[in-house]
N, C-alpha and C positions, 0 to 999 in steps of 0.2 A: 263639733264633732269631735276631734281633734283630741278633747281630755277625753272623754266616754270613748275610743277605746282602748287609749290607755290606762283608764281604770278598770277595762275588760281584761287587758292584758298587761300586766302589774312587769311583767319584764320583758314590754317594751320601751326602746330610746327614741326621741324625739331631736332634729337636731333642725335648724333656723337656716342650716347650709351643708348643706352636700355633701358628706367629707371625700378626702380624696380618696383613702383605703377603702369600702366598705365592705361589711364582711359579707360571703360568701355562705356563712351560715344563717345569716337573716333573709326573711322577707323583707322587702322596701315598696313602699309607696306616697305619694306624691301630691298635696292636697295647692290646690292653687288659691280656696278662698279663702285661707286662715293659719294663723302662727300656731305652733311653730309645722313647719312648710313639710318637712319630711319626718317618718317613722319607720321602724324598724321591728320586727317581731322575730324572735328564732324558730326556726321552721322545726323545730320539733315541738313547740304549745301550739300550735295551731293546726286543724283539722282542713281538710280537702273541701268543707262545707264553709267554714272559716274565712279562707280562703277565697274562694269563690264569691262569697259577701263582698268580701273588703275590694274585689279585683272591679265591683261593678260601683261602690261606696269612693274610691280613691285610685289615684294611676298610678296601677301598677310599673314597678320601673323593674324590666331583669336587667339585673348586672352584669349575667355574663355575654351579653353579647351587646351591653351598652358599653362596660367599659373595659372587659377585657380583652388584648393586642390593643388598644389606642395606645397611638401614640402621634404628638403636632397636633396638626390640624386637625384630625379627626375626632382627636382626644378635647381638644378645645370645643370642637362645634356640637360635642354631644354635651359636654357642663354647660354650656348657652345655649339647645336646644330642654336637654331636660332635667337639669337639673339647679337651674335660677344662674348659673355663673353667667361673666363678663362676654362683652360682644369680644368676638375671637377678633386681633389685634388686625389677621390678615384677611378679614373680610373686606369684600367689592361692595360695590353702594348697592346693586341688587342683585340678589340670588331666587332659587325657585327649588322647589324639589319633586324629586321625580320617584313617588313610594315607586315599590316591585311587590305583586305577592306572588310565590311559586307553588304549583302544587302536583303533586308526585308522590313516586315510592323512592324510598333510598332519595333524597335529594343528595347530594352532595355541594355544602355550602361552600367549603372550600376550593374545588375548582369552580363552584362558578361564581364565586369572588375575584377571583382570577380572571375570568372571561372577562366579565363587568368593566376591571380593571382595565381589559385590554380596550373594551369597547369606549368608556371615560377615563383617556390618562389624566387628565387634567381636571375631574371631578373628584369630590370627598363623597367616599360609601362607607354610609351606618349599616349596621346590620339590627334588627331589635328583636328577634327572632330567629330561627332557623327558617322561616318559610317567608320572612319579615322583612326588608331595611328600604333604605330611603339613601337617593343618593343626590349629592347639592351640588347645582351649577349655579357657579358666578356668572352673569352677565358679563357676555363680549359683545363680539361684531360677528363672529359662527354659535350658534347654538343650535340645542336637541329638535325635530320636530319629530310628530306620530309618527311620519312615512319612515324614519329612519330609526323609531321604537319600532314602530313592526317587522322593521328588516330584521333586528335583532331578538327581538321577540323570535322567526321563526328560526336565527340560527340556532338560536339555545335552547330549541324544544328540538330542535332538529340531532344537536351536539350532546344532548342532558337527559331527551328521556320523558319531558316533564313543560309542565304551562307555565305560561308568567303572562302572569298581567301589569300592567303601567297605570298610573297616571301621572299626567304630568301638569303640573303643578302652573300661577301667579305669579310671575316675577312679582316680589317686594324689595323695599326700601327696606334695607338688615339695621332696625331696630329694636327697643327694647320687648312689641307688641310679636316680635319676628316668631318666640314660640308657641305663641297663642294662636298664631296664625296657619302656624303649620301642625298643632292641635285638631284644627279647625276643618284640613284640607285631608290629614288621619282620619279624620270618623267619617267624610263623606267617600272616602274609599271604600272602608269596611266596612259603609251602608249600602255600598253598591255589589261590594263581593259575596254577600249573604242574600242580594237579588237574585242573583242570572251565576251563568256556568258558565258567558262568555269570558274567555281571557283575552282580550285587548288591549291596545291601550285609550285608556278612561281619560279625558278634560272635565271640568267642570259645566259645560255646555253639554258634554253627552250624556253625563252623571244626573246632572239638575232634571233631565223630564223624568228619567225613571224612577227616581226618586218621589217628584211631586203624581207621579202615577198611581202612586203605592196611598197616597194622601187623599184619593177623591172619592165622595160622601160616598152613600150605598145610593143616591137615587138618580147619580150624576152615571155610575159605573151600569146601571140598570140602563140606561138610555145607551151607552156604546155598546152596551151587550145587544141592544136588539135593532138599533139603527143601522151599523157600523159592521159589526160582525159577525150575525147571525146568516146573513149572504156568504160566508165565507167559513162556516162551520165541516161545509163537506169537501173542501176547495182550498185549501195550506197552502198551495202555490202560488195564487194569485193573491193573496196578500203576504206571504212574502216577497213577491215579486213589487206589490204596492211598494214597501218599506225598504226595500234596497231601492226606487226608482228618488224616494225623498230623502236617502240618506244620501245617493248620489243630486242632493241640491232638483232635485225636476232636470234633471242631464239625460233627456233619452239614449244620446250615444251611450256613457258614459256605466247607467245603471245595466244600458243590454251588451257593455262589455264585462260589468260585474258578473252576470246572470249566465254567459253563455251563449245569445241569444242575437237571433238579427235583431236590428231598430222596429221592421215592420210586425217584428211576432210579438215585440214585449212593447207597440204601439196599440196594436190589437187587445190584451189582456188591460193596459189603460181604460181603454173603451170600453171594453167586456167588465170592468171595473162602476165606471159609471153610470151603464146602464143598470149594474144592482138596485144600486144604494143612490144615483141620485146627484152622487157627488162631485164635484166639479175639482180637482184635482190640481189646476191652474189656480184657483181661489187662495188667496194665501193661509186664509183662517181656516180651511174646509183640512186642508193641507195640516193643519197643526192639529185638527182634534181625529183625524185620519193613525197620524201618525203617535197619539195618545193613547189611539185604541191599538194599535200595533200593541203597545209597551205593555196591557192590561195584558192583552194576551198570553203575552210571554211569561211575564213576571205572575200572572194566576193560571 
């Protein structure tokens, strides 16, 4: 494919190794499937439609965000993850990636970056776009958790009047396969962001059911709609209650606290659900089906 692109854009330049000082007058693309691995095309010789097509065919490299103002550890990680560089010498045995996506008007990237440095003083922060970036966390005795990220999200939303979603990745051994692992997690996060307006802390365990719900065949969608969702067509509160209960690990007290209702009120709603559907939420398999039904309703 690279040879065909080169033939179509005769002024393009190919590389087996990403250059130290890439030209900002070119669009840069990366291929993991064949050599040469990188290609640059003069911006003046490519149309918007051609650019969009190439972004779908190859990995687009935004050098303005991936190389500008980077130095030391951040530059080493950027080179390793995105440009085929060597493993950084300062790397820990295991790392994970905390991706973030911003949503709002007039996003103050520099100010938000400083705020993130305050929250994550020992971590490496890389920006790929004005609204998207990644925090690289080395595995230590004290690590970040979802509750802490949720608190950080609320603080940033209050201070900068914008929404932020996090994707808390898995710790992985630092190896030559790490860039591929990051690309997989990046794809999961981006797919989830396309599906929902929720701006919260996602993990693979939370994202996977959402992605799976979008792949259900038509006959299963119809069964969910008729057997689970139909009784709640005019009772959105009950469906929201059931979902909160399931997301609280079927803990009545915790779910009641999240819903700001009395425990007995929640218990009544759960019994009402069973009465309408015949589904016993104490049954694990039944709970999974109901949870998928809730996701299906949200996504469609």
